[in-house]
Backbone as CSV, one residue per row, in Angstrom:
resi,resn,N_x,N_y,N_z,CA_x,CA_y,CA_z,C_x,C_y,C_z
1,UNK,40.907,15.845,6.137,39.959,14.430,7.136,38.956,14.815,7.484
2,UNK,38.946,16.792,7.701,37.288,17.341,8.485,36.611,17.185,7.204
3,UNK,37.176,17.769,5.991,36.129,17.052,4.693,35.794,15.715,5.044
4,UNK,35.623,15.104,5.018,36.086,12.950,4.696,35.111,13.334,5.633
5,UNK,34.622,13.675,7.377,33.951,13.176,8.124,32.595,13.954,7.949
6,UNK,32.780,14.591,7.124,31.431,15.949,7.071,30.471,15.123,5.993
7,UNK,31.427,14.544,4.818,31.064,13.713,3.419,30.404,12.821,4.264
8,UNK,31.099,11.872,5.023,30.097,10.889,5.810,29.051,10.983,6.447
9,UNK,29.142,12.164,7.082,27.641,12.084,8.190,26.584,12.830,7.201
10,UNK,26.932,13.560,6.158,25.330,14.087,5.192,25.589,12.558,4.690
11,UNK,26.212,11.710,4.037,25.585,10.569,3.683,25.453,9.489,3.974
12,UNK,25.270,9.387,5.669,23.961,8.657,6.806,23.776,9.586,6.998
13,UNK,23.273,10.757,7.266,21.557,11.337,7.472,20.841,11.847,5.981
14,UNK,21.709,10.917,4.725,20.440,10.581,3.744,20.369,9.142,3.908
15,UNK,20.992,8.794,4.140,20.696,7.155,4.585,19.626,6.940,5.264
16,UNK,19.689,7.906,6.717,19.018,7.290,7.583,17.550,8.388,7.204
17,UNK,17.527,9.359,6.161,16.053,9.666,6.240,15.223,9.143,5.719
18,UNK,16.343,7.797,4.467,15.646,6.926,3.275,15.361,5.980,4.310
19,UNK,15.766,5.449,5.079,15.055,4.475,6.198,13.897,5.156,7.174
20,UNK,14.447,5.882,7.587,12.884,6.408,7.871,11.757,7.181,7.383
21,UNK,12.023,7.680,6.333,10.858,7.780,5.303,9.627,7.888,5.921
22,UNK,8.698,8.713,5.225,7.346,7.642,5.260,6.776,7.737,4.694
23,UNK,6.604,6.356,3.828,6.637,5.991,2.820,5.003,4.884,3.033
24,UNK,4.329,4.834,1.655,2.842,4.366,2.512,3.212,3.016,2.422
25,UNK,1.885,2.141,3.508,2.264,0.860,3.773,0.773,0.685,3.591
26,UNK,0.643,-0.560,3.276,-1.037,-1.039,3.381,-0.942,-2.438,4.006
27,UNK,-1.922,-2.253,4.706,-2.559,-3.976,5.320,-4.149,-3.997,4.148
28,UNK,-3.848,-5.636,4.548,-5.176,-6.461,3.495,-6.060,-6.829,4.705
29,UNK,-7.784,-6.525,4.805,-8.505,-7.302,5.442,-9.231,-7.800,4.681
30,UNK,-9.252,-9.632,4.783,-9.923,-10.443,4.423,-10.186,-11.764,4.431
31,UNK,-11.494,-12.515,3.930,-11.773,-13.415,4.907,-10.328,-14.734,4.650
32,UNK,-10.392,-15.421,5.419,-9.610,-16.838,5.176,-9.737,-17.941,4.043
33,UNK,-11.104,-17.920,4.677,-11.623,-18.985,3.658,-13.285,-19.049,3.181
34,UNK,-13.368,-18.632,2.581,-15.028,-18.923,1.782,-15.057,-19.837,0.858
35,UNK,-16.907,-20.192,0.859,-17.449,-20.819,-0.044,-17.584,-20.456,-1.380
36,UNK,-17.018,-21.417,-2.569,-16.789,-21.091,-3.813,-18.546,-20.148,-4.357
37,UNK,-17.910,-19.359,-5.070,-19.429,-18.404,-5.310,-19.581,-17.514,-4.518
38,UNK,-19.176,-17.611,-2.944,-19.406,-16.102,-2.577,-18.600,-14.633,-2.730
39,UNK,-19.565,-13.593,-2.387,-18.845,-12.379,-3.137,-18.393,-12.054,-1.457
40,UNK,-16.814,-11.457,-1.500,-16.133,-11.279,-0.687,-16.162,-9.888,-0.527
41,UNK,-15.811,-9.027,0.092,-15.045,-7.732,0.126,-13.879,-7.805,1.270
42,UNK,-12.814,-7.111,-0.132,-11.401,-6.696,0.567,-11.435,-5.496,1.065
43,UNK,-10.702,-5.476,2.382,-10.758,-4.123,2.773,-9.299,-3.881,2.565
44,UNK,-8.590,-2.860,2.214,-7.222,-2.942,2.120,-6.917,-1.046,3.037
45,UNK,-6.249,-1.142,3.853,-5.964,-0.163,4.978,-4.848,0.554,4.252
46,UNK,-4.772,1.851,3.850,-3.456,2.840,3.866,-3.024,3.084,5.054
47,UNK,-1.522,3.338,4.932,-1.807,4.657,6.560,-0.232,4.934,6.158
48,UNK,-0.079,6.629,5.795,0.520,7.073,5.711,0.699,8.635,6.422
49,UNK,1.975,9.042,7.108,1.765,10.289,8.067,1.051,11.497,7.343
50,UNK,0.977,11.652,6.304,0.736,12.628,5.466,0.085,12.581,4.208
51,UNK,-0.886,13.976,4.397,-1.615,13.778,2.934,-1.724,14.946,3.091
52,UNK,-0.714,15.778,1.969,-1.613,17.256,1.702,-0.825,17.745,-0.385
53,UNK,-0.971,19.165,-0.009,-0.657,18.620,-1.579,0.474,18.186,-2.361
54,UNK,1.686,18.610,-1.425,2.879,18.077,-1.853,3.132,17.045,-1.464
55,UNK,2.438,16.538,-0.311,3.089,14.746,-0.202,2.077,14.040,0.970
56,UNK,2.129,13.531,-0.644,0.517,11.865,0.051,0.563,11.089,-0.808
57,UNK,-0.478,9.980,-0.623,-0.669,9.061,-1.381,-0.563,8.998,-2.449
58,UNK,-0.151,8.259,-3.763,-0.889,8.894,-4.683,-0.903,7.838,-5.702
59,UNK,-1.402,6.595,-5.115,-1.803,4.995,-5.903,-2.073,4.205,-4.414
60,UNK,-3.087,3.585,-4.406,-2.870,2.352,-3.669,-3.371,1.076,-5.553
61,UNK,-3.041,-0.073,-5.134,-3.524,-0.951,-6.191,-3.863,-2.674,-5.058
62,UNK,-4.860,-3.136,-5.733,-5.046,-4.699,-5.594,-5.010,-5.639,-6.767
63,UNK,-4.302,-6.660,-6.660,-4.051,-7.200,-7.557,-4.991,-8.960,-7.347
64,UNK,-5.581,-9.963,-7.471,-6.057,-10.634,-7.477,-5.702,-11.671,-8.239
65,UNK,-4.668,-13.115,-7.441,-3.869,-14.175,-8.401,-3.279,-13.150,-9.492
66,UNK,-2.281,-12.034,-9.119,-1.464,-11.484,-9.952,-2.038,-10.624,-11.005
67,UNK,-3.424,-10.300,-10.983,-4.014,-9.773,-12.091,-4.436,-8.486,-10.834
68,UNK,-4.241,-6.597,-11.888,-4.318,-5.524,-10.909,-5.875,-5.843,-11.268
69,UNK,-6.641,-6.191,-10.530,-7.921,-5.488,-10.812,-9.086,-4.245,-10.089
70,UNK,-8.434,-3.306,-9.667,-8.734,-2.476,-9.083,-6.944,-1.114,-8.630
71,UNK,-6.975,-0.353,-9.330,-6.240,0.940,-8.840,-7.045,1.982,-8.693
72,UNK,-6.336,3.013,-7.268,-7.153,4.340,-6.617,-6.165,5.086,-6.593
73,UNK,-5.901,6.034,-7.504,-5.529,7.480,-7.773,-5.700,8.415,-7.001
74,UNK,-4.417,9.364,-6.629,-5.145,10.363,-5.733,-3.668,11.363,-6.539
75,UNK,-4.794,12.744,-6.721,-3.546,13.779,-6.894,-3.124,15.205,-4.976
76,UNK,-2.721,16.168,-6.041,-3.065,17.415,-5.214,-4.260,17.638,-5.224
77,UNK,-4.899,17.942,-5.893,-6.680,18.200,-6.166,-7.464,17.223,-5.969
78,UNK,-7.287,16.074,-5.180,-8.057,14.797,-5.038,-7.559,14.059,-3.919
79,UNK,-6.918,14.650,-2.580,-6.408,13.803,-1.572,-7.053,12.640,-1.235
80,UNK,-6.762,11.504,-0.563,-7.160,10.033,0.231,-7.878,11.505,1.294
81,UNK,-8.550,10.355,1.365,-9.532,11.213,3.020,-8.807,11.520,3.907
82,UNK,-7.900,11.099,4.237,-6.733,10.938,5.725,-5.616,10.131,5.227
83,UNK,-4.956,10.815,6.551,-3.433,9.487,6.795,-3.829,7.958,6.396
84,UNK,-5.020,8.166,7.265,-5.086,6.683,7.486,-6.274,6.175,6.908
85,UNK,-6.874,5.582,5.910,-8.099,5.355,5.061,-7.950,3.677,4.385
86,UNK,-9.147,3.474,4.431,-9.565,2.143,3.420,-10.304,2.494,2.326
87,UNK,-9.992,1.481,1.325,-10.794,1.346,0.362,-10.815,0.192,0.109
88,UNK,-12.624,-0.101,-0.337,-12.737,-1.363,-0.755,-12.775,-2.789,-2.002
89,UNK,-12.810,-3.326,-2.088,-13.751,-3.796,-3.953,-14.061,-5.280,-3.384
90,UNK,-15.263,-5.525,-3.851,-15.692,-6.758,-3.668,-15.384,-7.848,-4.865
91,UNK,-15.689,-8.710,-5.077,-15.048,-9.749,-5.895,-15.750,-10.939,-5.089
92,UNK,-16.070,-12.167,-6.627,-16.791,-13.406,-6.240,-15.636,-13.625,-6.583
93,UNK,-15.638,-15.232,-5.802,-14.735,-16.434,-4.948,-14.904,-17.855,-5.651
94,UNK,-14.437,-17.879,-6.786,-14.512,-18.813,-7.233,-13.620,-20.211,-7.466
95,UNK,-12.497,-19.946,-6.797,-11.056,-20.519,-6.890,-9.661,-19.479,-6.053
96,UNK,-9.311,-20.469,-5.053,-8.371,-19.409,-3.848,-7.783,-18.168,-4.344
97,UNK,-7.591,-17.374,-3.612,-7.352,-16.039,-4.211,-5.905,-15.658,-3.526
98,UNK,-4.932,-15.153,-4.430,-3.901,-14.579,-3.967,-4.235,-12.935,-4.141
99,UNK,-3.688,-12.727,-3.329,-3.905,-11.267,-2.705,-2.870,-10.423,-2.560
100,UNK,-2.381,-9.293,-3.150,-1.745,-8.494,-3.042,-1.863,-7.142,-3.580
101,UNK,-1.493,-5.892,-2.639,-2.206,-4.628,-2.676,-0.958,-3.839,-2.000
102,UNK,-1.055,-2.936,-2.532,0.729,-2.227,-2.749,-0.079,-0.326,-2.380
103,UNK,0.777,0.302,-1.815,0.390,2.230,-1.747,1.699,3.042,-1.903
104,UNK,1.724,4.130,-2.518,3.020,4.796,-2.892,2.248,6.578,-2.729
105,UNK,3.694,6.705,-1.520,3.597,7.890,-1.282,4.631,9.014,-2.516
106,UNK,4.126,9.777,-2.329,4.652,10.889,-3.950,6.189,10.937,-4.014
107,UNK,6.476,11.231,-2.666,8.156,11.289,-2.260,8.778,10.492,-2.111
108,UNK,8.213,9.011,-1.284,8.712,8.597,-0.791,8.744,6.918,-0.576
109,UNK,7.651,6.964,-2.058,7.308,5.395,-2.310,7.146,4.828,-1.235
110,UNK,7.274,3.349,-1.580,6.398,2.208,-0.988,7.337,1.638,0.583
111,UNK,6.410,0.823,1.680,6.848,0.226,2.255,6.886,-1.565,1.823
112,UNK,6.520,-1.389,0.486,6.168,-2.848,0.389,4.973,-3.272,0.010
113,UNK,4.865,-4.633,-1.144,3.412,-4.977,-0.924,3.365,-5.504,0.220
114,UNK,1.432,-5.804,0.025,1.097,-7.120,1.066,0.614,-7.942,0.660
115,UNK,-0.110,-8.954,0.820,-0.409,-9.938,0.839,-0.926,-10.945,1.533
116,UNK,-1.891,-11.586,0.862,-2.881,-11.999,1.543,-3.501,-13.269,0.739
117,UNK,-4.275,-14.252,1.712,-5.014,-15.603,0.249,-6.089,-15.596,1.460
118,UNK,-7.248,-16.025,0.642,-8.566,-16.484,0.284,-8.770,-17.621,0.108
119,UNK,-8.888,-18.945,1.200,-8.437,-19.787,0.370,-10.560,-20.462,0.043
120,UNK,-10.642,-21.188,-1.082,-12.380,-21.483,-1.003,-12.795,-23.234,-1.443
121,UNK,-13.651,-23.253,-0.686,-13.609,-24.419,-1.219,-14.948,-24.837,-1.585
122,UNK,-15.014,-25.903,-1.931,-16.436,-26.685,-2.645,-17.739,-26.845,-1.992
């Protein structure tokens, strides 16, 4: 009985660690609406409470309309600039843009993708 209780406690703690783990989270900043042919800047803010050689954001990507257009990669010898950092990408909007961005911690993974839409008017 005691062994079962200890096993349950260990499993609970491991599960809690996964829930509270320091995953990389991203936010997208882009205009809500632009005229066709306008060059826009998409800013992605990555948030991760640590960036050391052993625990860091190892990549951030940006997809536009389902196609990956940019990937920023980081390694232990070329870390992100801080625990919270931004990256930017410029793009000429010709049609509605469905943006997706995601970041990834080398140990804990991702908090999931962020999405945004830029409406394009003629």
